[in-house]
C-alpha positions as CSV (number, residue, x, y, z in Angstrom):
1,M,-89.7,-247.9,-14.9
2,I,-87.3,-245.6,-13.0
3,Q,-85.1,-244.1,-15.5
4,G,-81.2,-243.2,-15.3
5,P,-78.4,-241.2,-16.7
6,D,-78.6,-240.6,-19.9
7,F,-76.5,-238.6,-23.4
8,S,-79.3,-235.9,-24.0
9,F,-77.2,-233.2,-21.7
10,E,-74.7,-234.7,-23.9
11,L,-75.9,-234.2,-27.2
12,A,-77.7,-231.7,-27.2
13,A,-75.0,-229.6,-26.4
14,H,-73.6,-231.2,-29.3
15,A,-76.3,-229.1,-30.9
16,R,-75.0,-226.3,-30.6
17,G,-72.0,-227.3,-31.7
18,L,-69.4,-227.7,-29.5
19,T,-67.6,-231.5,-29.9
20,S,-65.7,-232.4,-26.2
21,I,-67.5,-232.5,-23.9
22,A,-67.0,-232.8,-19.6
23,G,-68.9,-234.4,-16.9
24,V,-67.1,-233.1,-13.8
25,D,-68.6,-234.3,-10.4
26,E,-67.1,-233.4,-6.4
27,V,-67.6,-237.1,-3.8
28,G,-66.3,-236.1,0.1
29,R,-68.1,-233.0,1.3
30,G,-69.5,-234.3,3.9
31,P,-66.4,-236.0,6.1
32,L,-64.5,-234.5,8.8
33,C,-61.3,-235.8,7.5
34,G,-59.5,-235.8,4.3
35,P,-59.7,-233.9,1.4
36,V,-62.8,-233.4,-1.0
37,T,-62.5,-235.5,-4.4
38,A,-63.2,-233.9,-7.5
39,A,-63.0,-235.7,-10.8
40,A,-64.2,-234.4,-15.3
41,V,-65.4,-237.1,-17.8
42,I,-64.5,-237.0,-21.6
43,L,-66.8,-240.2,-22.4
44,D,-66.6,-241.5,-25.8
45,P,-70.2,-241.1,-27.8
46,H,-68.9,-244.5,-29.3
47,N,-68.0,-245.9,-27.0
48,I,-69.7,-245.3,-23.4
49,P,-69.5,-247.9,-20.6
50,D,-72.5,-249.8,-19.6
51,G,-74.9,-249.1,-16.1
52,L,-72.9,-245.2,-15.6
53,N,-75.6,-244.4,-12.1
54,D,-74.8,-242.0,-9.7
55,S,-71.9,-243.3,-7.3
56,K,-74.0,-243.9,-4.7
57,K,-76.9,-245.7,-5.8
58,L,-73.2,-248.5,-7.0
59,S,-72.0,-251.5,-4.8
60,A,-68.6,-251.4,-4.5
61,A,-67.6,-253.8,-6.9
62,R,-69.9,-252.1,-9.5
63,R,-68.3,-248.7,-8.8
64,A,-64.8,-250.3,-9.3
65,V,-65.5,-252.5,-12.3
66,L,-67.2,-249.4,-13.6
67,A,-64.3,-247.6,-13.4
68,E,-61.9,-249.5,-14.6
69,Q,-64.0,-249.2,-17.3
70,I,-64.7,-245.9,-17.4
71,I,-60.7,-244.7,-17.6
72,A,-59.5,-247.6,-20.2
73,H,-62.4,-245.9,-23.1
74,A,-62.4,-241.9,-21.7
75,Q,-60.6,-238.9,-20.8
76,V,-60.7,-238.6,-17.0
77,S,-58.6,-236.5,-14.6
78,V,-59.2,-237.0,-10.5
79,A,-57.8,-233.9,-8.2
80,H,-58.6,-233.2,-5.0
81,A,-58.7,-229.9,-2.8
82,S,-56.8,-230.9,0.5
83,V,-57.7,-230.4,4.4
84,E,-56.0,-227.2,4.5
85,E,-57.4,-225.5,1.7
86,I,-60.9,-227.2,3.4
87,D,-60.5,-225.4,6.4
88,E,-59.1,-221.9,4.7
89,I,-61.5,-221.4,2.2
90,N,-64.0,-223.8,3.0
91,I,-66.0,-226.7,1.9
92,L,-68.2,-225.4,-1.0
93,Q,-65.0,-222.9,-2.3
94,A,-62.7,-226.1,-1.9
95,S,-64.7,-228.6,-3.5
96,H,-65.4,-226.2,-6.9
97,L,-61.9,-225.0,-6.6
98,A,-61.0,-229.5,-7.0
99,M,-63.8,-229.3,-9.8
100,C,-61.9,-226.2,-11.6
101,R,-58.4,-229.0,-10.9
102,A,-60.0,-232.0,-12.6
103,I,-60.7,-229.7,-15.5
104,A,-58.0,-228.8,-15.9
105,G,-56.1,-232.2,-15.7
106,L,-58.0,-233.4,-18.3
107,S,-55.7,-234.5,-21.6
108,V,-58.7,-232.6,-24.2
109,R,-59.7,-229.5,-22.9
110,P,-63.6,-229.5,-22.8
111,D,-65.9,-227.4,-24.7
112,H,-68.5,-227.6,-22.2
113,V,-68.9,-228.6,-19.2
114,L,-71.8,-230.0,-17.5
115,V,-71.5,-229.7,-14.0
116,D,-73.4,-231.5,-11.3
117,G,-75.5,-229.8,-8.2
118,N,-77.2,-225.9,-8.4
119,R,-73.5,-224.1,-9.5
120,I,-71.1,-223.9,-11.5
121,P,-67.0,-222.8,-10.5
122,R,-66.5,-218.8,-10.7
123,D,-63.3,-219.1,-10.8
124,L,-64.0,-221.8,-14.2
125,E,-63.6,-219.7,-18.0
126,I,-65.3,-222.2,-20.0
127,S,-69.2,-223.0,-21.3
128,A,-70.6,-224.8,-18.2
129,E,-73.7,-225.5,-17.1
130,A,-75.3,-226.9,-13.9
131,V,-77.8,-229.7,-13.7
132,V,-79.1,-230.5,-10.3
133,K,-79.1,-234.5,-10.1
134,G,-76.6,-234.8,-13.1
135,D,-75.8,-238.2,-11.6
136,A,-78.9,-239.6,-12.2
137,R,-79.7,-237.5,-15.2
138,S,-76.6,-237.8,-17.2
139,V,-73.5,-239.8,-18.2
140,S,-71.0,-238.4,-18.3
141,I,-71.4,-236.4,-15.2
142,A,-72.3,-239.9,-13.2
143,A,-69.2,-241.6,-14.9
144,A,-67.4,-238.7,-13.4
145,S,-69.2,-239.4,-9.3
146,I,-68.2,-243.0,-9.8
147,L,-64.6,-241.6,-10.5
148,A,-64.8,-239.1,-7.6
149,K,-65.7,-241.5,-5.4
150,Q,-63.0,-245.1,-6.3
151,A,-60.5,-242.6,-5.7
152,R,-61.9,-241.3,-2.4
153,D,-63.2,-244.3,-1.0
154,L,-59.0,-245.9,-1.7
155,L,-57.6,-242.5,-0.4
156,M,-59.5,-243.0,3.0
157,V,-58.8,-246.6,2.6
158,D,-55.1,-245.7,3.2
159,L,-54.9,-243.1,5.5
160,A,-56.9,-245.3,8.0
161,Q,-53.7,-247.9,8.2
162,Q,-51.8,-244.4,8.8
163,Y,-53.9,-243.6,11.7
164,P,-56.6,-246.5,12.8
165,G,-58.9,-246.9,15.0
166,Y,-61.6,-244.1,13.7
167,G,-62.7,-246.8,11.0
168,W,-62.2,-244.6,7.8
169,E,-61.8,-247.4,5.8
170,R,-65.8,-248.2,6.5
171,N,-66.5,-244.4,7.0
172,A,-64.9,-242.5,4.1
173,G,-64.8,-239.9,7.2
174,Y,-68.8,-238.9,7.8
175,P,-70.0,-238.4,10.6
176,T,-70.7,-242.0,12.1
177,R,-71.5,-243.2,15.7
178,D,-68.0,-244.6,15.7
179,H,-66.2,-241.9,14.2
180,L,-67.9,-239.6,16.1
181,Q,-66.8,-241.9,19.3
182,A,-62.6,-242.4,18.1
183,L,-62.6,-238.5,17.7
184,L,-63.3,-238.5,21.4
185,D,-61.3,-240.9,23.1
186,L,-58.4,-241.1,20.2
187,G,-58.7,-237.2,20.0
188,V,-58.4,-234.7,16.3
189,T,-55.5,-236.1,13.5
190,P,-53.4,-233.9,11.5
191,V,-56.2,-235.2,8.4
192,H,-59.7,-234.0,11.4
193,R,-61.4,-231.3,9.3
194,R,-61.4,-228.5,11.5
195,S,-64.1,-226.1,10.5
196,F,-66.7,-228.9,11.0
197,R,-67.9,-228.5,14.1
198,P,-67.7,-232.0,15.5
199,V,-63.7,-232.0,15.3
200,H,-64.1,-227.5,16.2
201,N,-65.8,-228.3,19.3
202,I,-63.1,-231.3,20.3
203,L,-60.5,-228.9,20.4
204,C,-62.3,-225.7,22.0
205,Q,-63.0,-228.8,25.4
206,A,-59.7,-230.1,24.9
207,K,-58.0,-225.9,24.8
208,S,-59.9,-225.1,28.1
209,I,-59.2,-228.4,30.0
210,S,-55.5,-227.2,29.1
211,S,-56.0,-224.4,29.8
C-alpha cells in the first residue's frame, strides 16, 4: 500500500525543541507565462485536514475543498515572484524569492521550515531543511503545495480573461500544443516569460522579420 504524506518530519523537529514548523512549496516553474507562486503553511497538529497530498495527485475539486480547510485551520501565506523577476534573476531564484516572501508573510514566525525540493533558499534566515519530494512526504509541505497551486490556477484563469485565446484557464500557462500554437498565431503577451526559450525564439523571429 502506498503511503501518503505524514507528520513525521514535523514531529522530529518538535523533538529537537522546535515548536512552530512551516511547510513551503512552490508551483509554476514550468509555465511560459505568469508568476511563480509559493505558499507557506503552519498546520495545527490537532486539526490536520484529512487527505492532504501532493497537489498534482488531487482533482481540482478536491484541491479546492482542502484549500478551504487549510485556510480555516492553519497559519497560511501565499506569495508570488513576477514575470519580470523571473526574467531578471532566473526561475530557480525567483521560486526561492516567492518562498521567502510566503514565509515572511506568515502571521507567526516559524522556528523551522520544511522546504520542498533539494535546495534551501539562500536568503532564508530561519532553521530549515530540504525535503526531496516533500509534497508526498510531509503534510505541511503537501498543504503548501495545494494552496500554491490553487492560488496560481485561479490567477491564470483571471489572466486568461485578459488575454483570451491561449487556453490558460485549461493549461495554467504550461507549454501545451494549443498554447504554443496561440503564441505563433497571436504573439507574445506582456505576461509571457521572455527568458523562456519558446517565447524568446518567437520574439527573435518577429525581430528578424521586422528588421
